[in-house]
DSSP file (Angstrom, degrees, kcal/mol; ACC not computed):
  #  RESIDUE AA STRUCTURE BP1 BP2  ACC     N-H-->O    O-->H-N    N-H-->O    O-->H-N    TCO  KAPPA ALPHA  PHI   PSI    X-CA   Y-CA   Z-CA
    1    1 A X              0   0    0      0, 0.0     2,-0.4     0, 0.0    16,-0.0   0.000 360.0 360.0 360.0 134.4  -11.1  -19.3  -57.1
    2    2 A X        -     0   0    0      2,-0.0     2,-0.5     0, 0.0    16,-0.3  -0.761 360.0-167.3 -86.8 130.8  -10.6  -15.6  -57.6
    3    3 A X        -     0   0    0     -2,-0.4     2,-0.4    14,-0.1    14,-0.2  -0.986   4.5-158.5-116.7 125.1  -13.6  -13.2  -57.4
    4    4 A X  E     -A   16   0A   0     12,-2.7    12,-3.1    -2,-0.5     2,-0.5  -0.852   7.8-153.2-106.6 139.7  -13.3   -9.7  -58.6
    5    5 A X  E     -A   15   0A   0     -2,-0.4     2,-0.3    10,-0.2    10,-0.2  -0.922  11.8-174.7-114.4 132.0  -15.8   -7.1  -57.3
    6    6 A X  E     -A   14   0A   0      8,-2.5     8,-2.3    -2,-0.5     2,-0.5  -0.816  21.2-139.3-119.2 156.2  -16.7   -4.0  -59.2
    7    7 A X  E     +     0   0A   0     -2,-0.3     6,-0.2     6,-0.2     3,-0.1  -0.807  18.4 179.7-123.4  96.1  -18.9   -1.1  -58.2
    8    8 A X  E     -     0   0A   0     -2,-0.5     2,-0.2     1,-0.2    -1,-0.1   0.541  58.5 -65.0 -76.5  -6.0  -21.1   -0.1  -61.1
    9    9 A X  E >  S+A   12   0A   0      3,-0.5     3,-2.2     1,-0.3    -1,-0.2  -0.553  97.8  20.6 138.7 158.8  -23.0    2.8  -59.3
   10   10 A X  T 3  S-     0   0    0      1,-0.3    -1,-0.3    -2,-0.2    22,-0.1  -0.227 124.5 -33.6  52.5-136.4  -25.3    3.5  -56.5
   11   11 A X  T 3  S+     0   0    0     20,-0.3    -1,-0.3    15,-0.1     2,-0.1   0.221 103.2 125.9-100.5  16.7  -25.3    0.6  -54.0
   12   12 A X  E <   -A    9   0A   0     -3,-2.2    -3,-0.5    13,-0.1     2,-0.4  -0.439  36.6-175.1 -76.5 150.2  -24.8   -2.0  -56.6
   13   13 A X  E     - B   0  24A   0     11,-1.7    11,-1.5    -6,-0.2     2,-0.4  -0.973   6.9-160.2-143.3 122.0  -21.9   -4.4  -56.2
   14   14 A X  E     -AB   6  23A   0     -8,-2.3    -8,-2.5    -2,-0.4     2,-0.5  -0.906   4.0-153.5-113.7 135.7  -21.0   -7.0  -58.9
   15   15 A X  E     -AB   5  22A   0      7,-2.7     7,-3.0    -2,-0.4     2,-0.4  -0.887   9.5-163.1-105.6 135.5  -18.9  -10.1  -58.4
   16   16 A X  E     +AB   4  21A   0    -12,-3.1   -12,-2.7    -2,-0.5     2,-0.3  -0.983  18.9 157.4-119.4 127.2  -17.1  -11.5  -61.4
   17   17 A X  E >   - B   0  20A   0      3,-1.9     3,-2.4    -2,-0.4   -14,-0.1  -0.959  65.0 -32.8-150.0 131.0  -15.7  -15.1  -61.5
   18   18 A X  T 3  S-     0   0    0    -16,-0.3   -15,-0.0    -2,-0.3     0, 0.0  -0.389 124.9 -28.6  58.2-128.4  -15.0  -17.1  -64.6
   19   19 A X  T 3  S+     0   0    0     -2,-0.1     2,-0.3    -3,-0.1    -1,-0.3   0.304 119.2  97.0-100.7  10.7  -17.4  -16.1  -67.3
   20   20 A X  E <   -B   17   0A   0     -3,-2.4    -3,-1.9     2,-0.0     2,-0.4  -0.729  52.0-160.7-106.4 148.5  -20.2  -15.1  -64.8
   21   21 A X  E     -B   16   0A   0     -2,-0.3     2,-0.6    -5,-0.2    -5,-0.2  -0.991   5.4-161.9-124.0 127.4  -21.3  -11.8  -63.2
   22   22 A X  E     -B   15   0A   0     -7,-3.0    -7,-2.7    -2,-0.4     2,-0.3  -0.925  13.1-155.2-107.9 117.5  -23.3  -11.9  -60.2
   23   23 A X  E     -B   14   0A   0     -2,-0.6    14,-0.4    -9,-0.2     2,-0.3  -0.681  13.2-179.2 -97.3 139.6  -25.1   -8.6  -59.6
   24   24 A X  E     +B   13   0A   0    -11,-1.5   -11,-1.7    -2,-0.3     2,-0.2  -0.923   4.9 167.4-131.8 162.8  -26.3   -7.3  -56.3
   25   25 A X        -     0   0    0     12,-1.1     2,-0.3    -2,-0.3    14,-0.2  -0.857  28.0-112.6-152.1-176.7  -28.1   -4.2  -55.0
   26   26 A X        -     0   0    0     -2,-0.2     8,-2.3    12,-0.1     9,-0.3  -0.797  37.2 -93.9-119.6 163.2  -29.8   -2.9  -51.9
   27   27 A X    > > -     0   0    0     -2,-0.3     3,-2.1     6,-0.2     5,-2.1  -0.350  41.7-108.0 -75.0 160.0  -33.5   -2.0  -51.2
   28   28 A X  G > 5S+     0   0    0      1,-0.3     3,-1.2     3,-0.2    -1,-0.1   0.772 119.1  62.4 -63.5 -24.8  -34.5    1.5  -51.8
   29   29 A X  G 3 5S+     0   0    0      1,-0.3    -1,-0.3     2,-0.1     4,-0.0   0.686 105.6  47.2 -73.5 -20.3  -34.8    2.1  -48.2
   30   30 A X  G < 5S-     0   0    0     -3,-2.1    -1,-0.3     2,-0.0    -2,-0.2   0.172 130.8 -89.3-105.7  16.9  -31.1    1.4  -47.9
   31   31 A X  T < 5S+     0   0    0     -3,-1.2   -20,-0.3     1,-0.3    -3,-0.2   0.505  91.6 110.1  92.8   1.2  -30.0    3.6  -50.8
   32   32 A X  S   <S-     0   0    0     -5,-2.1    -1,-0.3   -22,-0.1    -5,-0.1  -0.251  73.4-119.2 -98.6-169.6  -30.3    1.1  -53.6
   33   33 A X        -     0   0    0     -7,-0.1    -6,-0.2    -2,-0.1    -5,-0.1   0.432  40.4-124.0-109.4  -4.2  -32.5    0.7  -56.5
   34   34 A X        +     0   0    0     -8,-2.3    -7,-0.1     1,-0.1     3,-0.1   0.910  67.7 136.5  56.7  44.6  -33.7   -2.8  -55.6
   35   35 A X        +     0   0    0     -9,-0.3     2,-0.3     1,-0.1    -1,-0.1   0.449  67.0  11.1 -96.1  -3.8  -32.5   -4.0  -59.0
   36   36 A X  S    S-     0   0    0    -10,-0.2   -11,-0.2     0, 0.0   -12,-0.1  -0.952  95.4 -73.2-160.6 165.4  -30.9   -7.3  -57.8
   37   37 A X        -     0   0    0    -14,-0.4   -12,-1.1    -2,-0.3     2,-0.1  -0.391  52.6-107.6 -68.0 153.9  -30.8   -9.4  -54.7
   38   38 A X     >  -     0   0    0    -14,-0.2     4,-1.8     1,-0.1     5,-0.2  -0.386  31.9-106.9 -73.0 155.9  -28.8   -8.1  -51.7
   39   39 A X  H  > S+     0   0    0      1,-0.2     4,-1.9     2,-0.2     5,-0.1   0.873 123.1  51.7 -48.9 -38.9  -25.5  -10.0  -51.0
   40   40 A X  H  > S+     0   0    0      1,-0.2     4,-3.1     2,-0.2     5,-0.3   0.913 105.2  54.5 -70.8 -35.8  -27.1  -11.5  -47.9
   41   41 A X  H  > S+     0   0    0      1,-0.2     4,-2.1     2,-0.2    -1,-0.2   0.858 109.4  49.4 -64.1 -33.1  -30.1  -12.8  -50.0
   42   42 A X  H  X S+     0   0    0     -4,-1.8     4,-1.9     2,-0.2    -1,-0.2   0.848 107.0  54.3 -73.9 -29.5  -27.6  -14.5  -52.3
   43   43 A X  H  X S+     0   0    0     -4,-1.9     4,-1.3     2,-0.2    -2,-0.2   0.945 111.5  43.5 -67.3 -46.8  -25.9  -16.0  -49.5
   44   44 A X  H  X S+     0   0    0     -4,-3.1     4,-1.8     1,-0.2     3,-0.4   0.908 113.3  54.2 -66.1 -37.7  -29.2  -17.5  -48.2
   45   45 A X  H  X S+     0   0    0     -4,-2.1     4,-3.0    -5,-0.3     5,-0.2   0.861 100.7  58.3 -62.5 -31.8  -30.0  -18.5  -51.7
   46   46 A X  H  X S+     0   0    0     -4,-1.9     4,-1.8     1,-0.2    -1,-0.2   0.812 104.6  51.4 -70.0 -29.4  -26.8  -20.4  -52.1
   47   47 A X  H  X S+     0   0    0     -4,-1.3     4,-2.3    -3,-0.4     5,-0.2   0.933 113.5  45.2 -69.8 -42.7  -27.7  -22.6  -49.1
   48   48 A X  H  X S+     0   0    0     -4,-1.8     4,-2.2     1,-0.2    -2,-0.2   0.936 116.3  44.0 -68.6 -42.4  -31.1  -23.4  -50.6
   49   49 A X  H  X S+     0   0    0     -4,-3.0     4,-2.0     2,-0.2    -1,-0.2   0.866 112.0  53.7 -78.3 -27.8  -29.8  -24.1  -54.1
   50   50 A X  H  X S+     0   0    0     -4,-1.8     4,-1.6    -5,-0.2    -1,-0.2   0.936 108.5  48.2 -58.5 -47.9  -26.9  -26.1  -52.8
   51   51 A X  H  X S+     0   0    0     -4,-2.3     4,-1.7     1,-0.2     3,-0.2   0.919 110.9  52.6 -56.1 -44.9  -29.2  -28.3  -50.9
   52   52 A X  H  X S+     0   0    0     -4,-2.2     4,-2.6     1,-0.2    -2,-0.2   0.877 103.5  58.2 -53.7 -44.8  -31.3  -28.7  -54.1
   53   53 A X  H  X S+     0   0    0     -4,-2.0     4,-2.1     1,-0.2    -1,-0.2   0.886 108.2  44.8 -59.2 -43.4  -28.2  -29.7  -56.1
   54   54 A X  H  X S+     0   0    0     -4,-1.6     4,-2.1    -3,-0.2    -1,-0.2   0.871 111.0  53.4 -76.6 -31.8  -27.7  -32.7  -53.7
   55   55 A X  H  X S+     0   0    0     -4,-1.7     4,-2.3     2,-0.2     5,-0.2   0.945 109.9  49.2 -67.1 -46.6  -31.4  -33.6  -53.8
   56   56 A X  H  X S+     0   0    0     -4,-2.6     4,-2.9     1,-0.2     5,-0.2   0.908 109.9  49.7 -49.8 -48.4  -31.1  -33.7  -57.6
   57   57 A X  H  X S+     0   0    0     -4,-2.1     4,-1.8     2,-0.2    -1,-0.2   0.845 110.1  52.9 -67.6 -30.6  -27.9  -35.9  -57.5
   58   58 A X  H  X S+     0   0    0     -4,-2.1     4,-0.8     2,-0.2    -2,-0.2   0.960 113.1  42.4 -61.7 -51.0  -29.7  -38.3  -55.1
   59   59 A X  H ><>S+     0   0    0     -4,-2.3     5,-2.7     1,-0.2     3,-0.8   0.891 113.0  51.7 -70.3 -40.6  -32.7  -38.7  -57.4
   60   60 A X  H ><5S+     0   0    0     -4,-2.9     3,-1.7     1,-0.2    -1,-0.2   0.919 104.5  57.2 -56.5 -47.6  -30.7  -38.9  -60.5
   61   61 A X  H 3<5S+     0   0    0     -4,-1.8    -1,-0.2     1,-0.3    -2,-0.2   0.739 114.5  39.0 -55.6 -28.4  -28.5  -41.6  -59.0
   62   62 A X  T <<5S-     0   0    0     -3,-0.8    -1,-0.3    -4,-0.8    -2,-0.2   0.219 113.2-111.2-112.2  12.3  -31.7  -43.7  -58.4
   63   63 A X  T < 5 +     0   0    0     -3,-1.7     2,-0.5    -4,-0.3    -3,-0.2   0.797  66.6 151.9  65.2  30.2  -33.6  -42.9  -61.6
   64   64 A X      < -     0   0    0     -5,-2.7    -1,-0.2    -6,-0.1    -2,-0.1  -0.830  48.9-116.6-100.4 125.7  -36.2  -40.9  -59.5
   65   65 A X        -     0   0    0     -2,-0.5    -1,-0.0     1,-0.1    -5,-0.0  -0.269  14.2-157.6 -61.1 146.3  -37.9  -38.1  -61.3
   66   66 A X    >   +     0   0    0      2,-0.1     3,-2.0    27,-0.0    -1,-0.1   0.402  54.4 123.5-105.8  -1.6  -37.2  -34.7  -59.9
   67   67 A X  T 3  S+     0   0    0      1,-0.2    27,-0.2     3,-0.0     3,-0.1  -0.344  79.6  14.4 -55.1 127.7  -40.5  -33.3  -61.4
   68   68 A X  T 3  S+     0   0    0      1,-0.3     2,-0.4    -2,-0.1    -1,-0.2   0.432  93.3 126.0  87.5  -4.2  -42.6  -31.9  -58.6
   69   69 A X    <   +     0   0    0     -3,-2.0     2,-0.4    24,-0.1    -1,-0.3  -0.733  33.1 171.8 -89.3 136.0  -39.8  -31.7  -55.9
   70   70 A X  E     -C   92   0B   0     22,-2.1    22,-3.7    -2,-0.4     2,-0.5  -0.994  25.2-143.5-139.8 144.5  -39.4  -28.3  -54.4
   71   71 A X  E     -C   91   0B   0     -2,-0.4     2,-0.5    20,-0.2    20,-0.2  -0.935  10.1-166.5-109.3 133.9  -37.3  -26.9  -51.5
   72   72 A X  E     -C   90   0B   0     18,-2.7    18,-3.4    -2,-0.5     2,-0.4  -0.985   8.9-166.7-121.2 127.9  -38.7  -24.2  -49.4
   73   73 A X  E     +C   89   0B   0     -2,-0.5     2,-0.3    16,-0.2    16,-0.2  -0.968  10.4 172.4-118.2 132.7  -36.1  -22.4  -47.0
   74   74 A X  E     -C   88   0B   0     14,-2.7    14,-2.9    -2,-0.4     2,-0.4  -0.874  16.7-145.3-127.6 164.4  -37.1  -20.2  -44.3
   75   75 A X  E     -C   87   0B   0     -2,-0.3     2,-0.5    12,-0.2    12,-0.2  -0.962   3.7-145.5-131.0 152.7  -34.9  -18.6  -41.5
   76   76 A X  E     -C   86   0B   0     10,-2.7     9,-3.3    -2,-0.4    10,-1.7  -0.963  23.7-162.6-114.8 129.7  -35.5  -17.7  -37.9
   77   77 A X  E     -C   84   0B   0     -2,-0.5     2,-0.3     7,-0.2     7,-0.2  -0.765  24.6-100.6-116.8 161.9  -33.9  -14.6  -36.6
   78   78 A X     >  -     0   0    0      5,-2.1     4,-1.9    -2,-0.3    -1,-0.0  -0.562  23.5-139.7 -77.9 136.3  -33.1  -13.3  -33.3
   79   79 A X  T  4 S+     0   0    0     -2,-0.3    -1,-0.1     2,-0.2    -2,-0.0   0.732 100.2  38.1 -67.5 -26.8  -35.5  -10.6  -32.1
   80   80 A X  T  4 S+     0   0    0      3,-0.1    -1,-0.2     1,-0.0    -2,-0.0   0.902 131.1  23.4 -90.2 -54.6  -32.7   -8.5  -30.6
   81   81 A X  T  4 S-     0   0    0      2,-0.1    -2,-0.2     1,-0.0     3,-0.1   0.722  86.8-139.0 -91.1 -21.2  -29.9   -8.8  -33.1
   82   82 A X     <  +     0   0    0     -4,-1.9     2,-0.2     1,-0.3    -3,-0.1   0.541  54.2 141.4  68.2  10.1  -31.8   -9.8  -36.2
   83   83 A X        -     0   0    0      1,-0.1    -5,-2.1    -6,-0.1    -1,-0.3  -0.602  63.0 -99.9 -81.8 146.8  -29.2  -12.3  -37.0
   84   84 A X  E     +C   77   0B   0     -2,-0.2    -7,-0.2    -7,-0.2     3,-0.1  -0.451  42.7 171.9 -67.5 128.7  -30.2  -15.7  -38.5
   85   85 A X  E     +     0   0B   0     -9,-3.3     2,-0.3     1,-0.4    -8,-0.2   0.644  65.5  19.4-108.0 -24.6  -30.2  -18.3  -35.7
   86   86 A X  E     -C   76   0B   0    -10,-1.7   -10,-2.7     2,-0.0     2,-0.5  -0.997  60.3-153.5-148.6 140.8  -31.7  -21.1  -37.5
   87   87 A X  E     -C   75   0B   0     -2,-0.3     2,-0.5   -12,-0.2   -12,-0.2  -0.969  13.9-161.8-117.3 131.6  -32.3  -22.1  -41.2
   88   88 A X  E     -C   74   0B   0    -14,-2.9   -14,-2.7    -2,-0.5     2,-0.5  -0.942   6.7-174.1-114.0 129.7  -35.2  -24.4  -42.1
   89   89 A X  E     -C   73   0B   0     -2,-0.5     2,-0.5   -16,-0.2   -16,-0.2  -0.989   3.6-168.2-127.5 122.2  -35.3  -26.3  -45.3
   90   90 A X  E     -C   72   0B   0    -18,-3.4   -18,-2.7    -2,-0.5     2,-0.8  -0.934  11.1-150.1-109.4 126.8  -38.4  -28.2  -46.1
   91   91 A X  E     -C   71   0B   0     -2,-0.5     2,-0.7   -20,-0.2   -20,-0.2  -0.867  11.5-153.0-100.5 118.2  -38.1  -30.6  -49.1
   92   92 A X  E     -C   70   0B   0    -22,-3.7   -22,-2.1    -2,-0.8     2,-0.4  -0.798  11.5-162.3 -94.5 123.0  -41.5  -30.9  -50.6
   93   93 A X        -     0   0    0     -2,-0.7   -24,-0.1   -24,-0.2     3,-0.1  -0.828  14.4-123.2-109.4 139.5  -41.9  -34.3  -52.4
   94   94 A X    >   -     0   0    0     -2,-0.4     3,-1.8   -27,-0.2    -1,-0.1  -0.247  42.9 -77.5 -74.9 163.0  -44.6  -35.1  -55.0
   95   95 A X  T 3  S+     0   0    0      1,-0.2    -1,-0.2   -27,-0.0     3,-0.1  -0.375 119.9  31.2 -50.9 134.1  -47.2  -37.8  -54.8
   96   96 A X  T 3  S+     0   0    0      1,-0.3     2,-0.3    -3,-0.1    -1,-0.2   0.416  75.7 143.5  90.3  -2.5  -45.5  -41.1  -55.7
   97   97 A X    <   -     0   0    0     -3,-1.8    -1,-0.3     1,-0.1     5,-0.1  -0.555  67.9 -97.5 -68.6 133.8  -42.1  -40.3  -54.4
   98   98 A X    >   -     0   0    0     -2,-0.3     3,-1.8     1,-0.2     4,-0.2  -0.305  30.0-147.4 -62.1 126.7  -40.8  -43.6  -52.9
   99   99 A X  G >  S+     0   0    0      1,-0.3     3,-1.7     2,-0.2     4,-0.4   0.835  94.8  64.0 -64.2 -34.5  -41.5  -43.5  -49.1
  100  100 A X  G 3  S+     0   0    0      1,-0.3    -1,-0.3     2,-0.1     4,-0.2   0.560 100.3  53.4 -71.1  -2.4  -38.4  -45.5  -48.3
  101  101 A X  G <> S+     0   0    0     -3,-1.8     4,-2.5     2,-0.1    -1,-0.3   0.328  80.5  97.5-107.2   1.9  -36.2  -42.6  -49.8
  102  102 A X  H <> S+     0   0    0     -3,-1.7     4,-1.3     1,-0.2    -2,-0.1   0.956  88.6  37.2 -62.5 -49.2  -37.7  -39.9  -47.6
  103  103 A X  H  > S+     0   0    0     -4,-0.4     4,-1.6     1,-0.2    -1,-0.2   0.848 114.2  57.1 -68.9 -28.4  -35.1  -39.9  -44.9
  104  104 A X  H  > S+     0   0    0      1,-0.2     4,-2.2    -4,-0.2    -2,-0.2   0.871 101.5  55.7 -75.5 -27.5  -32.3  -40.5  -47.4
  105  105 A X  H  X S+     0   0    0     -4,-2.5     4,-1.9     2,-0.2    -1,-0.2   0.840 106.1  51.9 -61.2 -34.8  -33.2  -37.4  -49.3
  106  106 A X  H  X S+     0   0    0     -4,-1.3     4,-1.6     2,-0.2    -2,-0.2   0.932 108.9  49.3 -63.4 -43.4  -32.8  -35.4  -46.2
  107  107 A X  H  X S+     0   0    0     -4,-1.6     4,-0.6     1,-0.2    -2,-0.2   0.869 108.9  54.3 -59.2 -43.0  -29.4  -36.8  -45.6
  108  108 A X  H >< S+     0   0    0     -4,-2.2     3,-1.2     1,-0.2    -1,-0.2   0.929 110.2  46.1 -58.8 -47.8  -28.5  -36.0  -49.3
  109  109 A X  H >< S+     0   0    0     -4,-1.9     3,-1.3     1,-0.3    -1,-0.2   0.792 104.5  62.5 -71.6 -25.0  -29.5  -32.2  -48.8
  110  110 A X  H 3< S+     0   0    0     -4,-1.6    -1,-0.3     1,-0.3    -2,-0.2   0.691  89.0  71.7 -70.9 -15.7  -27.6  -32.2  -45.5
  111  111 A X  T <<  +     0   0    0     -3,-1.2    -1,-0.3    -4,-0.6    -2,-0.2   0.484  68.4 140.7 -73.4  -6.2  -24.5  -32.9  -47.6
  112  112 A X    <>  -     0   0    0     -3,-1.3     4,-1.8     1,-0.1   -61,-0.1  -0.165  50.9-143.5 -48.8 127.7  -24.5  -29.3  -49.0
  113  113 A X  H  > S+     0   0    0      1,-0.2     4,-1.6     2,-0.2     5,-0.2   0.850  99.3  53.5 -65.3 -41.0  -21.1  -27.9  -49.3
  114  114 A X  H  > S+     0   0    0      1,-0.2     4,-1.4   -68,-0.2     3,-0.4   0.922 110.0  48.0 -65.1 -41.1  -22.2  -24.4  -48.3
  115  115 A X  H  > S+     0   0    0      1,-0.2     4,-2.4     2,-0.2     3,-0.4   0.912 109.6  53.4 -58.0 -43.7  -23.8  -25.8  -45.1
  116  116 A X  H  X S+     0   0    0     -4,-1.8     4,-0.7     1,-0.3    -1,-0.2   0.787 106.6  51.9 -66.2 -29.8  -20.7  -27.7  -44.4
  117  117 A X  H  < S+     0   0    0     -4,-1.6    -1,-0.3    -3,-0.4    -2,-0.2   0.785 109.1  50.8 -80.5 -25.8  -18.6  -24.6  -44.7
  118  118 A X  H >< S+     0   0    0     -4,-1.4     3,-0.7    -3,-0.4    -2,-0.2   0.882 109.7  50.3 -73.0 -39.5  -21.0  -22.8  -42.2
  119  119 A X  H 3< S+     0   0    0     -4,-2.4    -1,-0.2     1,-0.3    -2,-0.2   0.735 127.0  25.8 -73.4 -18.0  -20.6  -25.6  -39.7
  120  120 A X  T 3< S-     0   0    0     -4,-0.7    -1,-0.3    -5,-0.2    -2,-0.1  -0.542  94.2-161.7-141.5  69.3  -16.8  -25.4  -40.0
  121  121 A X    <   -     0   0    0     -3,-0.7    -3,-0.1     1,-0.1     2,-0.1  -0.061  13.9-122.3 -63.8 150.1  -16.2  -21.7  -41.1
  122  122 A X        -     0   0    0     -5,-0.1     2,-0.2     1,-0.1    -1,-0.1  -0.383  27.6-106.4 -81.0 168.4  -13.0  -20.6  -42.6
  123  123 A X        -     0   0    0     -2,-0.1     2,-0.3     2,-0.0    -1,-0.1  -0.576  34.3-135.4 -86.7 160.8  -10.9  -17.9  -41.1
  124  124 A X        -     0   0    0     -2,-0.2     2,-0.3     2,-0.0    -1,-0.0  -0.900  19.3-175.5-120.9 146.9  -10.8  -14.4  -42.9
  125  125 A X        -     0   0    0     -2,-0.3     2,-0.4     2,-0.0    -2,-0.0  -0.920   7.2-171.7-142.6 119.2   -8.0  -12.1  -43.7
  126  126 A X        +     0   0    0     -2,-0.3     2,-0.3     2,-0.0    -2,-0.0  -0.924  14.2 170.8-114.1 131.9   -8.9   -8.7  -45.3
  127  127 A X        -     0   0    0     -2,-0.4     2,-0.4     2,-0.0    -2,-0.0  -0.830  26.7-124.4-132.0 170.9   -5.9   -6.6  -46.6
  128  128 A X        -     0   0    0     -2,-0.3     2,-0.4     2,-0.0    -2,-0.0  -0.981  17.6-174.6-119.3 132.9   -5.4   -3.4  -48.6
  129  129 A X        -     0   0    0     -2,-0.4     2,-0.6     2,-0.0    -2,-0.0  -0.997  16.3-146.7-120.6 130.1   -3.4   -3.0  -51.8
  130  130 A X        -     0   0    0     -2,-0.4     2,-1.0     2,-0.0    -2,-0.0  -0.860   4.4-160.8 -98.0 119.3   -3.0    0.5  -53.2
  131  131 A X        +     0   0    0     -2,-0.6     2,-0.6     2,-0.0    -2,-0.0  -0.822  22.7 172.4 -99.5  99.3   -2.9    0.7  -56.9
  132  132 A X        -     0   0    0     -2,-1.0     2,-0.1     0, 0.0    -2,-0.0  -0.924  32.6-121.7-116.2 134.0   -1.3    4.1  -57.6
  133  133 A X        -     0   0    0     -2,-0.6     2,-0.3     1,-0.1    -2,-0.0  -0.402  34.3-109.8 -62.7 137.1   -0.2    5.3  -60.9
  134  134 A X              0   0    0      1,-0.1    -1,-0.1    -2,-0.1     0, 0.0  -0.535 360.0 360.0 -72.8 136.5    3.4    6.2  -61.2
  135  135 A X              0   0    0     -2,-0.3    -1,-0.1    -3,-0.0    -2,-0.0   0.499 360.0 360.0 -91.3 360.0    4.2    9.7  -61.5
């Protein structure tokens, strides 16, 4: 998938892929307008929503209602580097959720493709292409 990135002004950075635009910004303290999530917040959000997608799939395959299910994601960061060291996802299940599926719903969330990519990260290659108008 190709993603095109544009700079609409200030600290905003927009990603375009397919028919979608994902807008990002920075907090005011970092020179932004705080008008959208930061790229890192979107990254963390992609982990939580991906896990949620697998929980939905698990429940739908078994005709279990997803009403009242919620995921809460928290992170633990290094006190020195401030880097995320651990991601915690709690799956909150409503009353009446079948007890025999509790560990299985955890296994379903663990299948998250975003998480799997972090566990086996890709390599990166960053290059420059100069678009110069011909004279």
